[in-house]
mmCIF file of the C-alpha atoms, coordinates in Angstrom:
data_MODEL
# 
_entry.id   MODEL 
# 
loop_
_atom_site.group_PDB 
_atom_site.id 
_atom_site.type_symbol 
_atom_site.label_atom_id 
_atom_site.label_alt_id 
_atom_site.label_comp_id 
_atom_site.label_asym_id 
_atom_site.label_entity_id 
_atom_site.label_seq_id 
_atom_site.pdbx_PDB_ins_code 
_atom_site.Cartn_x 
_atom_site.Cartn_y 
_atom_site.Cartn_z 
_atom_site.occupancy 
_atom_site.B_iso_or_equiv 
_atom_site.pdbx_formal_charge 
_atom_site.auth_seq_id 
_atom_site.auth_comp_id 
_atom_site.auth_asym_id 
_atom_site.auth_atom_id 
_atom_site.pdbx_PDB_model_num 
ATOM 1   C CA . UNK A 1 1   ? 83.859  95.248  114.466 1.00 0.00 ? 1   UNK A CA 1 
ATOM 2   C CA . UNK A 1 2   ? 84.714  93.142  110.968 1.00 0.00 ? 2   UNK A CA 1 
ATOM 3   C CA . UNK A 1 3   ? 80.487  93.828  109.577 1.00 0.00 ? 3   UNK A CA 1 
ATOM 4   C CA . UNK A 1 4   ? 81.406  97.469  109.920 1.00 0.00 ? 4   UNK A CA 1 
ATOM 5   C CA . UNK A 1 5   ? 84.765  96.832  108.276 1.00 0.00 ? 5   UNK A CA 1 
ATOM 6   C CA . UNK A 1 6   ? 82.899  94.811  105.487 1.00 0.00 ? 6   UNK A CA 1 
ATOM 7   C CA . UNK A 1 7   ? 80.686  97.355  104.880 1.00 0.00 ? 7   UNK A CA 1 
ATOM 8   C CA . UNK A 1 8   ? 82.981  100.466 104.533 1.00 0.00 ? 8   UNK A CA 1 
ATOM 9   C CA . UNK A 1 9   ? 84.684  98.018  101.791 1.00 0.00 ? 9   UNK A CA 1 
ATOM 10  C CA . UNK A 1 10  ? 81.501  97.827  99.995  1.00 0.00 ? 10  UNK A CA 1 
ATOM 11  C CA . UNK A 1 11  ? 80.052  101.128 100.543 1.00 0.00 ? 11  UNK A CA 1 
ATOM 12  C CA . UNK A 1 12  ? 80.406  102.273 96.254  1.00 0.00 ? 12  UNK A CA 1 
ATOM 13  C CA . UNK A 1 13  ? 78.627  105.434 97.428  1.00 0.00 ? 13  UNK A CA 1 
ATOM 14  C CA . UNK A 1 14  ? 81.836  106.624 98.519  1.00 0.00 ? 14  UNK A CA 1 
ATOM 15  C CA . UNK A 1 15  ? 83.623  105.777 94.943  1.00 0.00 ? 15  UNK A CA 1 
ATOM 16  C CA . UNK A 1 16  ? 83.035  108.980 93.319  1.00 0.00 ? 16  UNK A CA 1 
ATOM 17  C CA . UNK A 1 17  ? 83.873  111.499 96.380  1.00 0.00 ? 17  UNK A CA 1 
ATOM 18  C CA . UNK A 1 18  ? 87.283  109.241 97.074  1.00 0.00 ? 18  UNK A CA 1 
ATOM 19  C CA . UNK A 1 19  ? 87.948  108.950 92.815  1.00 0.00 ? 19  UNK A CA 1 
ATOM 20  C CA . UNK A 1 20  ? 87.648  113.014 93.051  1.00 0.00 ? 20  UNK A CA 1 
ATOM 21  C CA . UNK A 1 21  ? 90.212  113.452 95.955  1.00 0.00 ? 21  UNK A CA 1 
ATOM 22  C CA . UNK A 1 22  ? 92.920  111.027 94.731  1.00 0.00 ? 22  UNK A CA 1 
ATOM 23  C CA . UNK A 1 23  ? 92.843  112.957 90.997  1.00 0.00 ? 23  UNK A CA 1 
ATOM 24  C CA . UNK A 1 24  ? 93.247  116.184 92.675  1.00 0.00 ? 24  UNK A CA 1 
ATOM 25  C CA . UNK A 1 25  ? 95.696  114.850 95.256  1.00 0.00 ? 25  UNK A CA 1 
ATOM 26  C CA . UNK A 1 26  ? 97.963  113.362 92.532  1.00 0.00 ? 26  UNK A CA 1 
ATOM 27  C CA . UNK A 1 27  ? 97.626  116.746 90.598  1.00 0.00 ? 27  UNK A CA 1 
ATOM 28  C CA . UNK A 1 28  ? 99.073  118.769 93.446  1.00 0.00 ? 28  UNK A CA 1 
ATOM 29  C CA . UNK A 1 29  ? 101.696 116.081 94.801  1.00 0.00 ? 29  UNK A CA 1 
ATOM 30  C CA . UNK A 1 30  ? 103.581 115.238 91.296  1.00 0.00 ? 30  UNK A CA 1 
ATOM 31  C CA . UNK A 1 31  ? 107.513 115.163 91.351  1.00 0.00 ? 31  UNK A CA 1 
ATOM 32  C CA . UNK A 1 32  ? 109.792 115.638 93.812  1.00 0.00 ? 32  UNK A CA 1 
ATOM 33  C CA . UNK A 1 33  ? 107.492 117.261 96.684  1.00 0.00 ? 33  UNK A CA 1 
ATOM 34  C CA . UNK A 1 34  ? 105.300 114.149 96.044  1.00 0.00 ? 34  UNK A CA 1 
ATOM 35  C CA . UNK A 1 35  ? 108.268 111.420 96.147  1.00 0.00 ? 35  UNK A CA 1 
ATOM 36  C CA . UNK A 1 36  ? 108.939 112.892 99.510  1.00 0.00 ? 36  UNK A CA 1 
ATOM 37  C CA . UNK A 1 37  ? 105.530 112.856 101.134 1.00 0.00 ? 37  UNK A CA 1 
ATOM 38  C CA . UNK A 1 38  ? 105.109 109.421 100.276 1.00 0.00 ? 38  UNK A CA 1 
ATOM 39  C CA . UNK A 1 39  ? 109.136 108.396 101.876 1.00 0.00 ? 39  UNK A CA 1 
ATOM 40  C CA . UNK A 1 40  ? 109.920 106.915 98.092  1.00 0.00 ? 40  UNK A CA 1 
ATOM 41  C CA . UNK A 1 41  ? 112.822 109.632 98.236  1.00 0.00 ? 41  UNK A CA 1 
ATOM 42  C CA . UNK A 1 42  ? 113.605 108.754 101.778 1.00 0.00 ? 42  UNK A CA 1 
ATOM 43  C CA . UNK A 1 43  ? 112.924 106.378 104.039 1.00 0.00 ? 43  UNK A CA 1 
ATOM 44  C CA . UNK A 1 44  ? 112.218 104.092 101.219 1.00 0.00 ? 44  UNK A CA 1 
ATOM 45  C CA . UNK A 1 45  ? 108.067 103.327 103.062 1.00 0.00 ? 45  UNK A CA 1 
ATOM 46  C CA . UNK A 1 46  ? 105.322 105.260 103.676 1.00 0.00 ? 46  UNK A CA 1 
ATOM 47  C CA . UNK A 1 47  ? 105.991 108.024 106.291 1.00 0.00 ? 47  UNK A CA 1 
ATOM 48  C CA . UNK A 1 48  ? 102.349 108.677 107.808 1.00 0.00 ? 48  UNK A CA 1 
ATOM 49  C CA . UNK A 1 49  ? 102.354 105.102 109.800 1.00 0.00 ? 49  UNK A CA 1 
ATOM 50  C CA . UNK A 1 50  ? 105.732 106.579 111.725 1.00 0.00 ? 50  UNK A CA 1 
ATOM 51  C CA . UNK A 1 51  ? 104.236 110.642 111.875 1.00 0.00 ? 51  UNK A CA 1 
ATOM 52  C CA . UNK A 1 52  ? 101.201 109.619 113.186 1.00 0.00 ? 52  UNK A CA 1 
ATOM 53  C CA . UNK A 1 53  ? 102.394 108.161 116.411 1.00 0.00 ? 53  UNK A CA 1 
ATOM 54  C CA . UNK A 1 54  ? 102.900 111.546 117.541 1.00 0.00 ? 54  UNK A CA 1 
ATOM 55  C CA . UNK A 1 55  ? 99.549  113.166 117.790 1.00 0.00 ? 55  UNK A CA 1 
ATOM 56  C CA . UNK A 1 56  ? 97.835  110.087 118.487 1.00 0.00 ? 56  UNK A CA 1 
ATOM 57  C CA . UNK A 1 57  ? 100.311 109.533 121.175 1.00 0.00 ? 57  UNK A CA 1 
ATOM 58  C CA . UNK A 1 58  ? 100.144 112.955 122.741 1.00 0.00 ? 58  UNK A CA 1 
ATOM 59  C CA . UNK A 1 59  ? 96.319  112.913 122.238 1.00 0.00 ? 59  UNK A CA 1 
ATOM 60  C CA . UNK A 1 60  ? 95.841  109.869 124.284 1.00 0.00 ? 60  UNK A CA 1 
ATOM 61  C CA . UNK A 1 61  ? 97.786  111.282 127.075 1.00 0.00 ? 61  UNK A CA 1 
ATOM 62  C CA . UNK A 1 62  ? 95.584  114.078 127.549 1.00 0.00 ? 62  UNK A CA 1 
ATOM 63  C CA . UNK A 1 63  ? 92.481  112.711 129.192 1.00 0.00 ? 63  UNK A CA 1 
ATOM 64  C CA . UNK A 1 64  ? 95.179  111.582 132.265 1.00 0.00 ? 64  UNK A CA 1 
ATOM 65  C CA . UNK A 1 65  ? 96.668  115.220 132.433 1.00 0.00 ? 65  UNK A CA 1 
ATOM 66  C CA . UNK A 1 66  ? 93.032  116.429 132.380 1.00 0.00 ? 66  UNK A CA 1 
ATOM 67  C CA . UNK A 1 67  ? 91.288  113.672 134.983 1.00 0.00 ? 67  UNK A CA 1 
ATOM 68  C CA . UNK A 1 68  ? 94.580  111.565 136.630 1.00 0.00 ? 68  UNK A CA 1 
ATOM 69  C CA . UNK A 1 69  ? 96.857  114.167 137.239 1.00 0.00 ? 69  UNK A CA 1 
ATOM 70  C CA . UNK A 1 70  ? 94.835  117.761 137.203 1.00 0.00 ? 70  UNK A CA 1 
ATOM 71  C CA . UNK A 1 71  ? 97.271  119.589 135.065 1.00 0.00 ? 71  UNK A CA 1 
ATOM 72  C CA . UNK A 1 72  ? 95.696  122.058 132.488 1.00 0.00 ? 72  UNK A CA 1 
ATOM 73  C CA . UNK A 1 73  ? 98.398  123.752 131.536 1.00 0.00 ? 73  UNK A CA 1 
ATOM 74  C CA . UNK A 1 74  ? 100.236 120.267 130.723 1.00 0.00 ? 74  UNK A CA 1 
ATOM 75  C CA . UNK A 1 75  ? 97.149  118.730 128.563 1.00 0.00 ? 75  UNK A CA 1 
ATOM 76  C CA . UNK A 1 76  ? 96.866  122.293 126.515 1.00 0.00 ? 76  UNK A CA 1 
ATOM 77  C CA . UNK A 1 77  ? 100.389 121.739 125.509 1.00 0.00 ? 77  UNK A CA 1 
ATOM 78  C CA . UNK A 1 78  ? 99.827  117.747 124.763 1.00 0.00 ? 78  UNK A CA 1 
ATOM 79  C CA . UNK A 1 79  ? 96.961  119.069 122.744 1.00 0.00 ? 79  UNK A CA 1 
ATOM 80  C CA . UNK A 1 80  ? 98.835  121.860 120.695 1.00 0.00 ? 80  UNK A CA 1 
ATOM 81  C CA . UNK A 1 81  ? 101.191 119.192 119.971 1.00 0.00 ? 81  UNK A CA 1 
ATOM 82  C CA . UNK A 1 82  ? 99.269  117.083 118.313 1.00 0.00 ? 82  UNK A CA 1 
ATOM 83  C CA . UNK A 1 83  ? 97.418  119.934 116.124 1.00 0.00 ? 83  UNK A CA 1 
ATOM 84  C CA . UNK A 1 84  ? 100.774 121.379 115.060 1.00 0.00 ? 84  UNK A CA 1 
ATOM 85  C CA . UNK A 1 85  ? 102.066 117.086 114.597 1.00 0.00 ? 85  UNK A CA 1 
ATOM 86  C CA . UNK A 1 86  ? 98.607  116.079 112.835 1.00 0.00 ? 86  UNK A CA 1 
ATOM 87  C CA . UNK A 1 87  ? 99.459  118.749 109.755 1.00 0.00 ? 87  UNK A CA 1 
ATOM 88  C CA . UNK A 1 88  ? 102.341 116.576 108.211 1.00 0.00 ? 88  UNK A CA 1 
ATOM 89  C CA . UNK A 1 89  ? 100.146 113.677 109.598 1.00 0.00 ? 89  UNK A CA 1 
ATOM 90  C CA . UNK A 1 90  ? 96.942  114.325 107.326 1.00 0.00 ? 90  UNK A CA 1 
ATOM 91  C CA . UNK A 1 91  ? 99.242  115.683 104.212 1.00 0.00 ? 91  UNK A CA 1 
ATOM 92  C CA . UNK A 1 92  ? 101.030 112.274 104.073 1.00 0.00 ? 92  UNK A CA 1 
ATOM 93  C CA . UNK A 1 93  ? 97.982  110.061 104.850 1.00 0.00 ? 93  UNK A CA 1 
ATOM 94  C CA . UNK A 1 94  ? 95.916  111.750 101.876 1.00 0.00 ? 94  UNK A CA 1 
ATOM 95  C CA . UNK A 1 95  ? 99.362  111.193 99.832  1.00 0.00 ? 95  UNK A CA 1 
ATOM 96  C CA . UNK A 1 96  ? 99.267  107.831 100.182 1.00 0.00 ? 96  UNK A CA 1 
ATOM 97  C CA . UNK A 1 97  ? 95.317  107.626 100.057 1.00 0.00 ? 97  UNK A CA 1 
ATOM 98  C CA . UNK A 1 98  ? 96.077  108.907 96.434  1.00 0.00 ? 98  UNK A CA 1 
ATOM 99  C CA . UNK A 1 99  ? 97.815  105.701 95.729  1.00 0.00 ? 99  UNK A CA 1 
ATOM 100 C CA . UNK A 1 100 ? 95.193  102.964 97.215  1.00 0.00 ? 100 UNK A CA 1 
ATOM 101 C CA . UNK A 1 101 ? 93.047  100.911 95.276  1.00 0.00 ? 101 UNK A CA 1 
ATOM 102 C CA . UNK A 1 102 ? 89.078  101.282 95.069  1.00 0.00 ? 102 UNK A CA 1 
ATOM 103 C CA . UNK A 1 103 ? 88.323  99.111  98.080  1.00 0.00 ? 103 UNK A CA 1 
ATOM 104 C CA . UNK A 1 104 ? 91.262  100.890 100.077 1.00 0.00 ? 104 UNK A CA 1 
ATOM 105 C CA . UNK A 1 105 ? 89.744  104.401 99.171  1.00 0.00 ? 105 UNK A CA 1 
ATOM 106 C CA . UNK A 1 106 ? 86.292  103.825 100.464 1.00 0.00 ? 106 UNK A CA 1 
ATOM 107 C CA . UNK A 1 107 ? 88.058  102.531 104.462 1.00 0.00 ? 107 UNK A CA 1 
ATOM 108 C CA . UNK A 1 108 ? 90.697  105.560 104.002 1.00 0.00 ? 108 UNK A CA 1 
ATOM 109 C CA . UNK A 1 109 ? 88.176  108.480 103.000 1.00 0.00 ? 109 UNK A CA 1 
ATOM 110 C CA . UNK A 1 110 ? 86.153  107.193 106.097 1.00 0.00 ? 110 UNK A CA 1 
ATOM 111 C CA . UNK A 1 111 ? 89.881  107.134 108.066 1.00 0.00 ? 111 UNK A CA 1 
ATOM 112 C CA . UNK A 1 112 ? 90.321  110.390 106.943 1.00 0.00 ? 112 UNK A CA 1 
ATOM 113 C CA . UNK A 1 113 ? 86.621  112.110 108.537 1.00 0.00 ? 113 UNK A CA 1 
ATOM 114 C CA . UNK A 1 114 ? 86.610  110.102 111.189 1.00 0.00 ? 114 UNK A CA 1 
ATOM 115 C CA . UNK A 1 115 ? 90.418  111.717 112.206 1.00 0.00 ? 115 UNK A CA 1 
ATOM 116 C CA . UNK A 1 116 ? 89.680  114.845 110.428 1.00 0.00 ? 116 UNK A CA 1 
ATOM 117 C CA . UNK A 1 117 ? 86.750  115.289 113.186 1.00 0.00 ? 117 UNK A CA 1 
ATOM 118 C CA . UNK A 1 118 ? 88.783  114.316 115.714 1.00 0.00 ? 118 UNK A CA 1 
ATOM 119 C CA . UNK A 1 119 ? 91.249  117.035 114.933 1.00 0.00 ? 119 UNK A CA 1 
ATOM 120 C CA . UNK A 1 120 ? 88.501  119.793 114.547 1.00 0.00 ? 120 UNK A CA 1 
ATOM 121 C CA . UNK A 1 121 ? 87.732  118.615 117.860 1.00 0.00 ? 121 UNK A CA 1 
ATOM 122 C CA . UNK A 1 122 ? 91.044  119.420 119.378 1.00 0.00 ? 122 UNK A CA 1 
ATOM 123 C CA . UNK A 1 123 ? 91.565  122.372 117.497 1.00 0.00 ? 123 UNK A CA 1 
ATOM 124 C CA . UNK A 1 124 ? 88.328  123.260 119.660 1.00 0.00 ? 124 UNK A CA 1 
ATOM 125 C CA . UNK A 1 125 ? 89.532  122.084 122.633 1.00 0.00 ? 125 UNK A CA 1 
ATOM 126 C CA . UNK A 1 126 ? 92.836  123.934 122.431 1.00 0.00 ? 126 UNK A CA 1 
ATOM 127 C CA . UNK A 1 127 ? 90.687  127.343 121.735 1.00 0.00 ? 127 UNK A CA 1 
ATOM 128 C CA . UNK A 1 128 ? 88.853  126.727 124.408 1.00 0.00 ? 128 UNK A CA 1 
ATOM 129 C CA . UNK A 1 129 ? 91.731  126.011 126.853 1.00 0.00 ? 129 UNK A CA 1 
ATOM 130 C CA . UNK A 1 130 ? 92.983  129.057 126.247 1.00 0.00 ? 130 UNK A CA 1 
ATOM 131 C CA . UNK A 1 131 ? 90.094  130.921 127.525 1.00 0.00 ? 131 UNK A CA 1 
ATOM 132 C CA . UNK A 1 132 ? 90.435  128.257 130.999 1.00 0.00 ? 132 UNK A CA 1 
ATOM 133 C CA . UNK A 1 133 ? 89.901  125.038 131.039 1.00 0.00 ? 133 UNK A CA 1 
ATOM 134 C CA . UNK A 1 134 ? 85.826  125.132 130.404 1.00 0.00 ? 134 UNK A CA 1 
ATOM 135 C CA . UNK A 1 135 ? 83.771  121.886 130.740 1.00 0.00 ? 135 UNK A CA 1 
ATOM 136 C CA . UNK A 1 136 ? 83.277  122.256 127.007 1.00 0.00 ? 136 UNK A CA 1 
ATOM 137 C CA . UNK A 1 137 ? 86.928  122.114 125.930 1.00 0.00 ? 137 UNK A CA 1 
ATOM 138 C CA . UNK A 1 138 ? 87.119  118.573 128.023 1.00 0.00 ? 138 UNK A CA 1 
ATOM 139 C CA . UNK A 1 139 ? 84.463  116.949 126.415 1.00 0.00 ? 139 UNK A CA 1 
ATOM 140 C CA . UNK A 1 140 ? 85.654  117.880 123.218 1.00 0.00 ? 140 UNK A CA 1 
ATOM 141 C CA . UNK A 1 141 ? 89.069  116.986 123.804 1.00 0.00 ? 141 UNK A CA 1 
ATOM 142 C CA . UNK A 1 142 ? 87.646  113.643 125.144 1.00 0.00 ? 142 UNK A CA 1 
ATOM 143 C CA . UNK A 1 143 ? 85.042  113.102 122.050 1.00 0.00 ? 143 UNK A CA 1 
ATOM 144 C CA . UNK A 1 144 ? 88.245  114.006 119.968 1.00 0.00 ? 144 UNK A CA 1 
ATOM 145 C CA . UNK A 1 145 ? 90.481  111.203 121.538 1.00 0.00 ? 145 UNK A CA 1 
ATOM 146 C CA . UNK A 1 146 ? 87.751  108.611 120.721 1.00 0.00 ? 146 UNK A CA 1 
ATOM 147 C CA . UNK A 1 147 ? 87.612  109.595 117.379 1.00 0.00 ? 147 UNK A CA 1 
ATOM 148 C CA . UNK A 1 148 ? 91.105  109.440 116.977 1.00 0.00 ? 148 UNK A CA 1 
ATOM 149 C CA . UNK A 1 149 ? 91.296  105.827 118.185 1.00 0.00 ? 149 UNK A CA 1 
ATOM 150 C CA . UNK A 1 150 ? 88.688  104.482 115.798 1.00 0.00 ? 150 UNK A CA 1 
ATOM 151 C CA . UNK A 1 151 ? 90.407  106.264 113.316 1.00 0.00 ? 151 UNK A CA 1 
ATOM 152 C CA . UNK A 1 152 ? 93.795  104.527 114.084 1.00 0.00 ? 152 UNK A CA 1 
ATOM 153 C CA . UNK A 1 153 ? 91.924  101.341 114.235 1.00 0.00 ? 153 UNK A CA 1 
ATOM 154 C CA . UNK A 1 154 ? 90.119  102.053 110.646 1.00 0.00 ? 154 UNK A CA 1 
ATOM 155 C CA . UNK A 1 155 ? 94.369  102.478 109.792 1.00 0.00 ? 155 UNK A CA 1 
ATOM 156 C CA . UNK A 1 156 ? 94.864  99.747  111.297 1.00 0.00 ? 156 UNK A CA 1 
ATOM 157 C CA . UNK A 1 157 ? 92.655  98.053  108.766 1.00 0.00 ? 157 UNK A CA 1 
ATOM 158 C CA . UNK A 1 158 ? 93.831  99.077  106.187 1.00 0.00 ? 158 UNK A CA 1 
ATOM 159 C CA . UNK A 1 159 ? 97.558  98.701  106.257 1.00 0.00 ? 159 UNK A CA 1 
ATOM 160 C CA . UNK A 1 160 ? 97.268  95.142  108.184 1.00 0.00 ? 160 UNK A CA 1 
ATOM 161 C CA . UNK A 1 161 ? 93.723  93.613  106.454 1.00 0.00 ? 161 UNK A CA 1 
ATOM 162 C CA . UNK A 1 162 ? 93.703  95.352  103.081 1.00 0.00 ? 162 UNK A CA 1 
ATOM 163 C CA . UNK A 1 163 ? 97.639  96.469  102.929 1.00 0.00 ? 163 UNK A CA 1 
ATOM 164 C CA . UNK A 1 164 ? 97.299  99.610  101.692 1.00 0.00 ? 164 UNK A CA 1 
ATOM 165 C CA . UNK A 1 165 ? 100.705 101.399 100.615 1.00 0.00 ? 165 UNK A CA 1 
ATOM 166 C CA . UNK A 1 166 ? 102.177 97.732  101.999 1.00 0.00 ? 166 UNK A CA 1 
ATOM 167 C CA . UNK A 1 167 ? 104.626 95.956  99.340  1.00 0.00 ? 167 UNK A CA 1 
ATOM 168 C CA . UNK A 1 168 ? 103.538 92.022  99.270  1.00 0.00 ? 168 UNK A CA 1 
ATOM 169 C CA . UNK A 1 169 ? 105.852 89.249  101.747 1.00 0.00 ? 169 UNK A CA 1 
ATOM 170 C CA . UNK A 1 170 ? 108.430 87.992  99.975  1.00 0.00 ? 170 UNK A CA 1 
ATOM 171 C CA . UNK A 1 171 ? 109.694 84.886  101.332 1.00 0.00 ? 171 UNK A CA 1 
ATOM 172 C CA . UNK A 1 172 ? 112.994 84.859  102.714 1.00 0.00 ? 172 UNK A CA 1 
ATOM 173 C CA . UNK A 1 173 ? 115.439 83.010  100.592 1.00 0.00 ? 173 UNK A CA 1 
ATOM 174 C CA . UNK A 1 174 ? 117.888 80.721  101.997 1.00 0.00 ? 174 UNK A CA 1 
ATOM 175 C CA . UNK A 1 175 ? 121.339 82.138  101.453 1.00 0.00 ? 175 UNK A CA 1 
ATOM 176 C CA . UNK A 1 176 ? 123.343 81.457  98.683  1.00 0.00 ? 176 UNK A CA 1 
ATOM 177 C CA . UNK A 1 177 ? 126.163 78.741  98.763  1.00 0.00 ? 177 UNK A CA 1 
ATOM 178 C CA . UNK A 1 178 ? 126.497 75.389  100.566 1.00 0.00 ? 178 UNK A CA 1 
ATOM 179 C CA . UNK A 1 179 ? 123.505 74.418  103.178 1.00 0.00 ? 179 UNK A CA 1 
ATOM 180 C CA . UNK A 1 180 ? 123.701 74.931  106.326 1.00 0.00 ? 180 UNK A CA 1 
ATOM 181 C CA . UNK A 1 181 ? 123.815 71.877  108.569 1.00 0.00 ? 181 UNK A CA 1 
ATOM 182 C CA . UNK A 1 182 ? 123.187 72.318  112.017 1.00 0.00 ? 182 UNK A CA 1 
ATOM 183 C CA . UNK A 1 183 ? 125.322 69.489  112.871 1.00 0.00 ? 183 UNK A CA 1 
ATOM 184 C CA . UNK A 1 184 ? 128.358 71.021  112.419 1.00 0.00 ? 184 UNK A CA 1 
ATOM 185 C CA . UNK A 1 185 ? 127.227 74.208  114.386 1.00 0.00 ? 185 UNK A CA 1 
# 
């Protein structure tokens, strides 16, 4: 997997589209709306990592309800909840993308494409499930779950390996005042 990440990080062919998307997102999200979507106003850190937990969580449960519990109505409800919560997750993700450096945007563009494909497949699955629990609807959500998992791995790489939208670690300073003496404790 490390080799794939390295190739994505070096994929200069992604620079032109990622720069165009970054510029477009910045134009649309300047001002208060962008500040809110970035999490600058509250809670003071990016919202995207917290928001993606809901669609990822419910979509991860869909195969359980389909294949283990045999509860197609519950699976369809979970697909729908994931679709509804994917919208704010994607919006905050694009706003974060616009704040990334070139290497981060290369990986971020693939992250967005993989997740976008997963979301589209979940949408197709939802439509198919409304007409009955067809094998195509089950296949679409199963493929989507795999894509969303891979997309999440790319997102983790963005945050943890590339430091996208993270602040540099600042070593904790010892408290002011007299030095702590363990013998006195």
